[in-house]
MIVEX-971124 format. One line per 2 residues: number of its first residue (from 1); their letters; for each residue x, y, z of N, C-alpha, C, O. Coordinates in steps of 0.02 Angstrom, whole numbers, m for minus. Atoms other than C-alpha are relative to their C-alpha. Layout:
NUM) a) X Y Z X Y Z X Y Z X Y Z  ...
# end
This chain:
1) mr) 16 2 m68 7464 7840 m222 79 30 30 84 77 70  m57 m17 m4 7650 7852 m214 18 96 m24 41 144 7
3) il) m9 m66 41 7659 8009 m325 m36 52 66 m15 108 78  65 m66 m42 7518 8103 m190 32 m11 71 18 41 100
5) fl) m43 2 m45 7632 8047 m25 49 63 m21 52 118 5  m77 m35 13 7794 8117 m116 m26 97 m21 6 149 m25
7) si) 11 m72 28 7698 8273 m174 m23 35 59 m2 93 61  24 m27 m61 7602 8313 10 61 11 38 58 58 77
9) wl) m35 m22 m43 7773 8301 88 62 21 m25 109 39 10  m38 m51 43 7871 8370 m32 m14 99 11 17 152 6
11) tv) m1 m93 m14 7792 8535 10 0 1 71 24 55 91  m41 m29 m60 7820 8534 177 46 5 13 60 23 71
13) gv) m82 m5 m6 7990 8533 156 1 27 m15 27 73 16  m5 m84 25 7972 8661 49 m26 54 75 8 94 107
15) vf) 48 m41 m54 7861 8745 182 59 4 68 70 60 90  m68 0 m39 8019 8697 316 64 42 m38 92 82 0
17) av) m47 m2 31 8149 8738 199 21 61 m21 79 79 m24  0 m51 8 8090 8903 146 4 51 57 29 107 48
19) aq) 17 m21 m48 8044 8948 326 74 7 42 95 56 74  m76 10 m32 8216 8897 393 60 37 m27 106 57 8
21) kn) m60 m45 66 8333 8985 249 m4 70 30 42 101 56  13 m57 m12 8257 9130 285 m7 44 75 m13 103 88
23) tf) 5 m9 m65 8249 9121 462 61 m7 34 61 29 84  m51 4 m53 8414 9079 541 69 31 m74 75 8 m131
25) tn) m71 m39 37 8580 9185 451 41 m69 m1 27 m127 16  m48 59 11 8722 9084 413 42 7 82 65 m39 116
27) nq) m42 4 m69 8807 9152 577 m37 m23 54 m4 m37 104  26 36 m50 8676 9084 684 m17 m59 m18 m47 m93 24
29) sm) m14 90 6 8686 8910 603 63 7 64 21 20 107  m43 26 m16 8823 8891 701 7 23 83 57 13 118
31) et) 43 1 m66 8731 8941 869 m65 m21 13 m97 m3 63  67 14 7 8570 8852 812 13 m78 26 71 m99 29
33) ir) m21 65 10 8537 8661 848 m69 5 m43 m104 54 m53  40 0 12 8417 8570 761 m2 m84 38 30 m136 36
35) li) 13 53 m34 8317 8475 884 m57 m54 m12 m114 m53 11  76 72 20 8217 8295 804 m16 m25 95 21 m54 134
37) yp) 50 30 m52 8074 8272 961 m51 m21 m23 m99 13 m41  58 35 44 7973 8145 890 m64 m46 59 m97 m98 54
39) qw) 42 20 m40 7875 8134 1043 m72 m22 m40 m93 3 m92  67 6 35 7700 8043 1013 m33 m21 58 m89 m22 32
41) qg) 34 1 m57 7627 8011 1158 m42 38 52 m77 13 96  36 m18 5 7560 8155 1187 m69 18 m33 m100 66 m10
43) gi) 58 m2 32 7407 8139 1069 m38 m61 8 m2 m111 5  38 34 17 7268 8031 1069 m40 8 m44 m88 46 m41
45) vt) 34 m10 74 7214 8005 893 m16 m51 m54 m19 m45 m115  16 59 55 7169 7833 831 m59 15 m30 m76 m9 m85
47) hw) 74 27 28 6982 7881 824 m6 28 m50 m43 9 m95  28 m44 84 6999 8025 690 49 m28 m60 54 7 m111
49) mp) m28 64 57 7113 7871 579 m10 m52 m6 32 m91 m29  10 77 22 7016 7720 575 39 m39 m35 62 m93 m18
51) di) m16 67 39 7081 7665 410 98 m11 12 135 m37 m30  m42 17 m35 7239 7660 510 36 m58 46 44 m35 103
53) pa) m14 12 m108 7312 7528 660 13 45 22 53 89 5  m10 m27 m53 7280 7590 808 91 9 15 122 62 22
55) dd) m68 m16 m26 7459 7560 848 49 48 m27 95 75 4  m25 m21 40 7512 7637 692 6 73 3 54 110 11
57) as) m2 m55 m34 7441 7778 716 1 53 55 m12 113 52  m17 m12 m62 7475 7809 878 84 24 m9 77 85 m3
59) rg) m67 8 12 7662 7820 851 18 35 m86 73 42 m113  m14 m26 60 7625 7898 679 39 101 18 47 144 m25
61) yy) m28 m65 3 7701 8069 744 85 m12 3 118 35 m17  m40 6 m5 7863 7986 777 34 2 m64 92 23 m69
63) lg) m26 23 65 7874 7932 579 16 89 m35 60 109 m73  15 m44 19 7817 8101 561 54 64 m5 65 101 m53
65) aq) m78 m18 m30 7975 8182 650 58 m5 m47 89 41 m73  m52 38 48 8093 8086 551 m14 19 m57 29 55 m81
67) ll) 10 m31 79 8034 8128 390 m9 68 m11 7 92 m65  m34 m79 23 8025 8321 415 60 15 m6 68 72 m29
69) nm) m70 6 m18 8209 8298 440 22 m30 m38 83 m20 m45  m75 26 56 8274 8188 299 m52 64 m48 m27 54 m103
71) la) 13 m33 53 8164 8333 187 21 82 14 11 129 m24  m17 m69 m19 8233 8486 287 50 11 m31 85 m37 m46
73) pq) m90 m20 31 8387 8566 211 35 m44 50 28 m55 111  m84 m9 m34 8559 8505 236 31 61 31 55 103 m7
75) ts) m43 m61 m39 8634 8634 355 71 0 37 104 m50 23  m51 22 m47 8782 8650 477 m35 12 66 3 31 111
77) qk) 18 3 m77 8695 8656 629 1 m79 3 m10 m115 m46  14 8 m11 8702 8537 740 m61 m58 18 m111 m30 42
79) vv) 57 50 3 8578 8377 752 7 m27 49 61 m55 60  11 24 m58 8525 8325 903 m77 m29 17 m129 3 11
81) ev) 74 8 m2 8381 8207 948 m26 m40 63 9 m85 87  12 7 m54 8283 8177 1092 m24 m73 9 m79 m85 m15
83) pi) 20 81 m10 8272 7975 1141 m91 m21 34 m115 m4 88  67 m1 7 8086 7915 1115 m18 m67 m11 m12 m94 m67
85) tl) 26 68 m18 8021 7750 1173 m54 m11 m72 m62 40 m107  24 35 46 7912 7646 1036 m46 m27 19 m100 m23 m11
87) ei) 47 46 m31 7827 7531 1154 m70 59 42 m74 106 81  52 m14 m12 7667 7563 1171 m38 21 56 m61 76 68
89) ge) 5 m9 m68 7621 7518 1342 m70 m9 14 m113 m26 m26  74 7 2 7466 7520 1435 m46 79 m13 m106 91 m6
91) rk) 23 m77 9 7450 7715 1394 m49 9 56 m109 13 40  29 m4 m55 7391 7733 1574 m13 80 14 34 118 25
93) ve) 28 m77 m42 7308 7904 1629 11 4 88 m12 m18 140  m3 3 m81 7384 7959 1769 5 94 9 14 124 m44
95) kg) 29 m49 m3 7356 8138 1836 m24 46 m48 0 102 m48  64 m18 45 7245 8194 1721 39 m10 m67 11 16 m116
97) is) m19 5 79 7360 8149 1563 47 m85 m1 82 m121 34  m36 87 40 7413 7983 1456 48 11 m13 67 54 m53
99) dy) m80 23 14 7573 7931 1463 19 38 31 69 64 5  m49 m42 m27 7620 8044 1597 81 m13 28 129 24 38
101) av) m60 22 m26 7748 7943 1657 53 m14 m55 111 m18 m35  m55 1 58 7849 7924 1501 1 74 m45 35 82 m95
103) if) 3 m57 22 7811 8098 1458 48 47 53 81 97 37  m22 m26 m15 7874 8140 1592 108 4 23 150 43 44
105) eq) m57 27 6 8030 8045 1584 21 28 m90 82 27 m100  m22 m20 29 8037 8112 1412 34 61 m2 80 78 m40
107) tk) 8 m91 11 8025 8306 1459 92 m8 18 129 14 m25  m52 8 m28 8197 8264 1559 49 m37 m29 106 m25 m11
109) aa) m41 3 56 8279 8187 1440 28 72 m71 82 86 m98  m10 m64 28 8255 8346 1335 35 43 17 72 82 m13
111) la) m22 m77 m29 8294 8454 1453 87 m6 3 125 42 m4  m74 34 m10 8472 8346 1476 16 12 m81 77 14 m91
113) kl) m23 m43 62 8485 8405 1295 22 54 m11 81 63 m24  m6 m47 m4 8471 8550 1289 59 61 21 88 109 m6
115) re) m64 m14 m63 8591 8586 1447 57 m21 m34 99 23 m48  m42 49 34 8699 8471 1367 50 64 m47 106 88 m39
117) nn) m44 m40 61 8731 8585 1203 m13 66 m4 6 95 m55  3 m36 m8 8668 8737 1277 m6 51 m65 38 93 m74
119) pk) m2 m37 68 8598 8819 1092 m23 86 34 m40 105 90  1 m75 m40 8583 9010 1111 m85 9 m80 m113 64 m86
121) rm) 56 m15 27 8419 8974 959 m4 m77 m11 47 m110 m13  12 82 53 8354 8793 888 m60 m5 m39 m95 46 m37
123) vt) 68 11 43 8203 8726 768 9 m60 30 65 m85 36  31 69 m35 8127 8570 853 m49 m45 m64 m107 m34 m80
125) lg) 57 62 33 8050 8431 738 m32 m43 27 m7 m96 46  53 48 m56 7893 8357 828 m24 m33 m63 m17 m12 m121
127) ge) 12 m16 m67 7819 8266 858 m76 39 14 m95 86 m21  57 m55 m9 7655 8337 928 15 46 30 74 64 36
129) cs) m19 m80 m8 7640 8492 989 47 33 80 80 81 100  m41 m21 m70 7693 8462 1165 57 9 m8 71 38 45
131) vs) m69 6 2 7878 8460 1119 8 94 m19 64 118 m27  m35 m54 4 7878 8638 1091 m8 27 95 7 87 102
133) vv) 12 2 m61 7842 8636 1301 76 30 22 95 89 26  m77 m6 7 8027 8615 1328 49 50 m27 92 85 1
135) lf) m39 m39 9 8091 8694 1208 m34 99 20 2 146 5  40 m74 m7 7987 8873 1250 27 11 68 52 65 85
137) ty) m6 m33 m80 8013 8858 1441 93 18 20 118 61 56  m58 m18 m10 8192 8843 1431 42 68 m36 84 103 m9
139) la) m18 m93 12 8219 9009 1294 m20 24 56 17 64 85  28 m75 m58 8107 9091 1439 46 14 14 63 73 6
141) dk) m20 2 m68 8231 9039 1559 54 32 m24 89 66 14  m84 m31 23 8387 9095 1438 m19 76 m12 16 119 16
143) yp) 19 m52 17 8302 9241 1372 m64 34 75 m125 39 65  53 m23 m38 8215 9315 1547 m50 52 m24 m26 98 m57
145) ed) 35 m63 2 8048 9432 1536 37 28 m84 48 88 m89  m15 m48 62 8118 9465 1332 m42 m66 m59 m31 m56 m119
147) va) 12 59 50 8022 9282 1239 m88 17 m7 m126 14 41  77 m2 11 7841 9314 1164 m4 m66 m49 47 m89 m73
149) iv) 12 50 7 7744 9160 1092 m38 10 m47 m95 23 m28  64 10 26 7655 9159 926 18 m72 m40 66 m93 m72
151) wi) 35 63 1 7556 8991 912 m25 m8 m45 m83 8 m34  17 25 49 7519 8936 749 m44 m54 m26 m28 m99 m64
153) da) 20 68 10 7384 8829 742 m79 m19 13 m103 10 61  76 m10 14 7198 8790 716 m42 0 74 m96 27 81
155) hp) 9 17 m67 7180 8739 907 28 68 30 54 117 3  m36 m53 m51 7225 8842 1060 39 m43 54 76 m13 93
157) di) m61 52 m36 7320 8699 1152 m18 16 72 16 m19 110  14 m22 m89 7254 8771 1338 m41 m46 40 m65 m22 91
159) nl) 15 45 m31 7184 8608 1392 36 3 72 93 25 75  m20 48 m48 7208 8543 1570 m2 m45 40 m60 m65 37
161) py) 2 83 m22 7231 8385 1669 m62 m26 m11 m83 m76 m40  79 23 m30 7053 8401 1729 m61 3 m53 m121 1 m38
163) de) 51 m26 58 6968 8435 1555 m7 m107 m14 12 m155 19  36 56 39 6902 8278 1461 46 m22 m29 72 m66 5
165) yk) m41 15 49 7018 8248 1332 77 11 40 100 66 56  m52 5 m47 7176 8194 1429 78 8 m56 131 m4 m29
167) gy) m35 6 44 7290 8211 1278 62 91 m1 48 147 m23  m34 m49 m26 7455 8323 1339 19 47 m57 38 104 m41
169) ha) m2 m45 3 7472 8395 1195 m53 57 m40 m41 106 m74  29 m83 m8 7330 8506 1183 m15 33 76 m61 61 104
171) ma) m34 m28 m75 7407 8547 1346 64 37 2 103 54 47  m72 m39 m6 7543 8631 1276 27 70 7 85 85 21
173) lt) 20 m84 5 7502 8823 1266 m4 1 80 34 42 106  14 m38 m79 7449 8828 1464 54 m39 29 64 m15 85
175) ac) m42 20 m27 7604 8700 1503 41 57 m10 84 65 33  m68 m40 24 7710 8846 1416 m7 60 41 38 101 51
177) lg) 20 m59 m48 7603 8967 1537 14 m22 64 m17 12 105  17 23 m44 7646 8864 1676 m77 m6 51 m98 20 103
179) qg) 85 2 m5 7467 8819 1694 m17 m100 m24 m36 m118 m79  26 64 15 7439 8600 1725 51 m16 42 85 23 76
181) de) m12 15 m67 7510 8469 1828 65 23 40 120 20 13  m74 m26 m36 7638 8542 1973 39 m26 6 82 11 29
183) vl) m41 25 14 7749 8407 1954 30 8 m55 86 31 m42  m2 m23 68 7773 8429 1767 27 62 m15 79 77 m44
185) mn) m43 m83 m13 7775 8624 1803 56 21 38 105 56 23  m89 m8 m8 7899 8619 1912 79 m23 m19 132 m3 4
187) ll) m60 14 42 8021 8526 1794 25 24 m53 80 9 m75  m3 m49 38 7996 8652 1671 60 55 33 68 60 94
189) ps) m36 m41 m48 8133 8791 1700 m23 77 2 5 119 37  24 m51 m4 8025 8933 1660 m64 1 m26 m88 m53 m44
191) rv) 52 m2 40 7876 8990 1587 m24 92 m42 5 145 m31  17 m71 16 7783 9144 1489 m60 24 3 m104 m7 m27
193) da) 49 m52 m5 7654 9287 1536 m36 m32 m50 m12 m54 m102  61 11 50 7498 9243 1454 0 61 m49 3 53 m110
195) sk) m25 m56 42 7520 9417 1389 44 m2 m37 50 51 m68  m29 m10 48 7638 9376 1287 13 m88 m62 59 m117 m91
197) al) 41 40 37 7547 9242 1197 m44 m12 m60 m99 m28 m39  35 m13 25 7470 9244 1039 1 m71 m64 45 m100 m95
199) iv) 37 76 45 7356 9092 936 m21 49 m76 m66 90 m86  26 m35 68 7370 9145 744 m20 m51 m40 15 m102 m43
201) gl) 67 71 34 7230 9029 637 m36 m39 42 m70 m87 26  75 36 m54 7124 8969 772 m40 16 m16 m50 76 m23
203) ra) 45 12 16 6979 8909 722 m64 m29 17 m121 m19 m2  33 84 m18 6926 8739 822 18 18 79 77 14 96
205) we) 5 42 m80 6891 8733 1028 m19 m31 23 m80 m30 33  36 78 m51 6865 8590 1117 m69 0 14 m79 46 54
207) ke) 57 17 m6 6691 8545 1123 m28 19 57 m56 69 79  m16 m5 m112 6697 8508 1315 32 19 24 89 6 6
209) gg) m76 m23 m30 6795 8596 1430 m1 76 m6 49 100 21  0 m72 m7 6759 8783 1407 70 29 m26 84 79 5
211) tk) m49 m14 21 6930 8808 1307 m20 75 m43 29 112 m49  9 m57 23 6843 8963 1215 m14 61 62 m8 122 51
213) er) 11 m51 m70 6800 9050 1404 67 m29 32 81 2 84  m92 m24 m35 6988 9011 1460 41 24 m37 94 47 m16
215) qe) m48 m36 56 7063 9071 1318 m18 92 29 30 130 37  33 m60 m9 6961 9240 1365 15 38 76 29 94 96
217) kl) m24 m15 m82 6986 9213 1558 74 23 12 87 64 56  m64 m2 m16 7188 9201 1533 27 57 m46 82 82 m36
219) gi) 5 m75 46 7173 9351 1395 36 m14 m42 72 31 m63  m39 m6 53 7254 9269 1267 m25 15 m66 m78 m9 m87
221) ks) 22 9 61 7245 9313 1108 11 0 m54 69 18 m65  m6 29 42 7220 9266 946 m33 41 m84 m77 84 m86
223) ls) 17 m10 73 7192 9301 756 m16 m53 m40 29 m95 m43  19 55 43 7101 9181 635 45 m3 m63 96 31 m69
225) pv) m11 7 66 7140 9138 471 3 59 m44 48 86 m77  36 m65 47 7041 9276 392 32 83 m1 41 123 m47
227) ev) m55 m53 m10 7142 9416 492 85 3 m26 130 43 m16  m88 m16 m15 7311 9380 447 14 m37 m54 70 m63 m55
229) ad) 2 35 44 7261 9293 270 53 52 m50 100 30 m84  m33 m42 45 7326 9459 179 94 47 15 141 73 m15
231) ss) m44 m43 m36 7442 9534 293 36 m22 52 9 m74 70  m37 16 m68 7570 9508 453 1 61 53 34 78 102
233) qa) m1 m112 m46 7539 9694 529 m23 m19 76 m6 3 131  66 12 m83 7406 9615 670 49 m42 34 39 m49 95
235) il) m27 65 m33 7533 9477 710 57 97 27 36 140 65  m48 m54 m11 7693 9628 716 m51 62 45 m22 96 88
237) aw) m2 m70 m55 7590 9767 807 m15 m27 56 3 1 108  m9 31 m74 7539 9635 939 80 m13 23 92 m1 82
239) lk) m71 14 m36 7728 9591 970 9 64 29 m1 77 88  3 m71 m27 7755 9770 975 m1 11 91 33 27 141
241) gt) 51 m19 m70 7647 9781 1114 28 m48 75 19 m26 132  m43 44 m40 7750 9627 1215 52 31 23 79 4 72
243) ga) m56 m41 m33 7880 9749 1251 81 m75 m27 142 m70 m16  m45 45 m10 7972 9577 1204 75 10 m57 60 40 m109
245) sk) m36 m14 78 8142 9585 1074 m9 m71 m40 m23 m66 m100  24 77 9 8115 9380 1049 m27 m31 m7 m57 m50 43
247) vv) 40 21 m11 8026 9284 970 m1 m94 m5 50 m119 m30  9 75 5 7964 9071 981 m48 m11 m56 m77 44 m58
249) ih) 52 45 50 7846 8991 843 m12 m62 19 29 m106 27  12 81 8 7770 8845 861 m66 10 m81 m107 55 m87
251) fd) 21 14 57 7694 8791 680 m29 m86 14 8 m135 15  52 53 14 7566 8652 687 m25 m9 m82 m44 34 m122
253) ld) 21 m19 78 7527 8604 523 m61 m26 m16 m77 m42 m73  84 m11 24 7341 8583 539 m27 59 8 m88 68 13
255) vl) 33 m66 17 7333 8762 533 m5 10 m61 m40 57 m81  4 m7 85 7367 8729 332 m80 m11 3 m110 m36 50
257) dp) 64 5 31 7200 8732 256 m16 m62 m50 m15 m64 m112  25 50 43 7142 8563 216 m9 11 m105 31 m9 m148
259) ae) 8 4 66 7073 8598 39 60 11 m26 54 29 m84  m74 m48 38 7271 8653 m5 38 m68 11 61 m101 m35
261) ii) m51 47 m7 7365 8517 95 m20 m43 87 m10 m16 141  m10 45 m89 7334 8377 262 56 m37 5 73 m88 m25
263) ag) m61 37 m30 7488 8351 357 m7 m8 76 33 m32 116  m3 33 m63 7437 8331 505 m46 m43 9 m49 m85 m36
265) vg) 59 25 m39 7274 8254 617 m59 17 m25 m101 m12 m59  53 m47 10 7165 8383 612 m10 40 m64 34 76 m86
267) ve) 56 m17 81 7055 8436 446 m39 68 13 m94 68 m14  59 m13 0 6980 8594 508 4 60 m54 51 100 m62
269) pg) 23 m47 64 6901 8697 359 36 63 25 48 89 80  m8 m84 m28 6959 8862 327 72 23 m2 81 81 m21
271) gl) m62 m1 m5 7147 8849 347 25 72 m26 m7 119 m52  m19 m65 19 7287 8976 324 39 m43 m77 50 m103 m85
273) kl) m30 27 59 7366 8958 147 89 m33 m1 115 m24 54  m72 46 m19 7559 8855 130 31 82 m10 79 102 23
275) ee) m37 m74 28 7602 9040 60 4 55 68 47 92 92  35 m60 m34 7514 9141 172 67 m17 100 95 21 139
277) ai) m56 5 m60 7629 9018 325 34 41 12 39 82 58  m84 m9 14 7781 9051 265 3 73 12 33 99 60
279) ri) 22 m98 m8 7725 9257 235 11 m18 74 71 m19 86  11 m10 m95 7696 9238 443 69 13 19 96 64 40
281) in) m51 22 m43 7843 9154 489 79 39 m22 121 59 19  m46 m47 33 7971 9244 370 22 80 36 75 104 54
283) dv) 9 m62 m32 7881 9420 438 39 13 47 87 51 53  m24 0 m89 7910 9386 620 87 17 7 120 63 32
285) as) m73 26 15 8087 9317 577 36 78 m17 82 105 14  m36 m68 33 8127 9484 474 m7 57 73 49 81 82
287) ay) 25 m40 m67 8067 9597 641 30 m3 68 38 44 107  5 2 m44 8111 9507 764 57 m54 31 50 m106 0
289) dl) m56 81 m5 8257 9370 831 m45 m34 22 m75 m24 74  37 78 m2 8165 9210 812 61 m57 19 94 m88 m23
291) vg) m12 44 m53 8243 9104 947 m12 m81 m5 29 m128 m1  21 77 15 8156 8946 918 m64 m17 m48 m117 14 m41
293) lt) 42 18 58 8055 8876 776 m21 m72 21 27 m108 32  27 53 m14 7936 8719 821 m50 m23 m63 m108 m3 m69
295) ia) 50 14 24 7875 8629 682 m39 m63 11 m7 m107 41  42 33 m73 7732 8518 748 m59 m33 m27 m91 4 m65
297) ep) 50 23 5 7589 8377 729 m6 m28 m76 m58 m26 m109  42 7 55 7631 8302 562 m12 m78 m7 22 m126 12
299) mp) 28 77 1 7554 8150 533 m8 m18 m78 m51 9 m113  1 29 59 7602 8045 365 m25 m58 m16 12 m106 m26
301) ri) 30 50 23 7458 7929 320 19 m22 m42 36 m80 m34  m27 60 51 7512 7872 167 65 m25 3 72 m77 m30
303) ai) m61 0 m30 7689 7868 227 m8 m83 57 18 m138 51  20 81 m27 7610 7734 367 m34 m71 m33 m30 m130 m14
305) kl) 29 47 55 7516 7644 227 52 m45 m38 45 m106 m43  m41 m14 45 7654 7643 121 75 m87 24 102 m138 4
307) kn) m48 59 m59 7768 7549 260 m9 m43 26 35 m80 48  29 63 m24 7654 7433 316 7 m33 m58 30 m90 m56
309) ml) 21 65 45 7625 7360 159 83 m32 m11 103 m89 m3  m77 59 10 7827 7338 115 m9 m49 51 m6 m106 30
311) er) m37 54 m49 7844 7243 279 m37 m45 m7 m29 m95 27  26 83 5 7709 7120 200 15 m22 m71 m16 m59 m108
313) lp) m24 34 78 7811 7100 41 55 m53 9 92 m65 57  m73 50 m28 7932 6963 5 76 9 m25 87 28 m83
315) ll) m88 m35 26 8130 6997 m16 m27 71 50 23 78 15  m10 m44 m40 8099 7144 97 14 6 78 34 53 113
317) nd) m15 m7 m81 8104 7076 274 80 m78 24 84 m128 m13  m55 64 6 8261 6938 319 m26 m45 19 19 m82 39
319) e) 40 67 m1 8137 6797 348 27 m33 m48 7 m90 m61
# end
């Protein structure tokens, strides 16, 4: 089991290391921060992992973000961490969003960290998908009308608060586009037009709520894993059409093919291969100014089980 855990997470570390190494040059590293943003409250995921205690599954993204940071290459980048509470609480739904009050406060905390550091570029280690919302809207404000989003994900993440599923991580892309709870949207620095958002690797829509129809209504283009398996040209052609010179990339680990690696919560078949994901990110970074990169939705199932095991063994605790 330990060997399996290490192999899975070292592979994820390699993906991140290769992408980051080729994405940010030495000069850029002085202008780039590494944002550790282990927010977990946006996900409602325990029903997908019945073999893990519910509270541990809920907070699994927190551990996942810490592991990503441990596995990532050491650089000269300043490391900034957003304070995230580990209290489970009532997980109350307000304004159509689970844990709304906590997410609102942590959004303010993340914005405060960015304004304090004023980075030109950042790489964010999450956390569930909503960690990209603060990052991308901050950069959209910094570079007005000049940012395009490449959202690499098995899911569209375009839910709205009135939909059946109340997890904010499923509303992450629509939030980047300025759609969602009015109070929360007003807190965000800016928004990106839907015409400048592309979903790559999409293959699973919400069964309830009509997200496929919503995608069409919003005019958000998407490319399936098959369409980008051999080449990134379709992505680069779309980017050229946006007129943007800067790009932000959201990389949800559930976009990866579960037949090769299971690193996120989702296990939708037919995803991107590891090498394909690495190639896409680096091709975009080679052609455009990549100002933001998010690695999101890490769910280290085996690490959670090992942690729980260690807590029950003698001589490993203070008692």
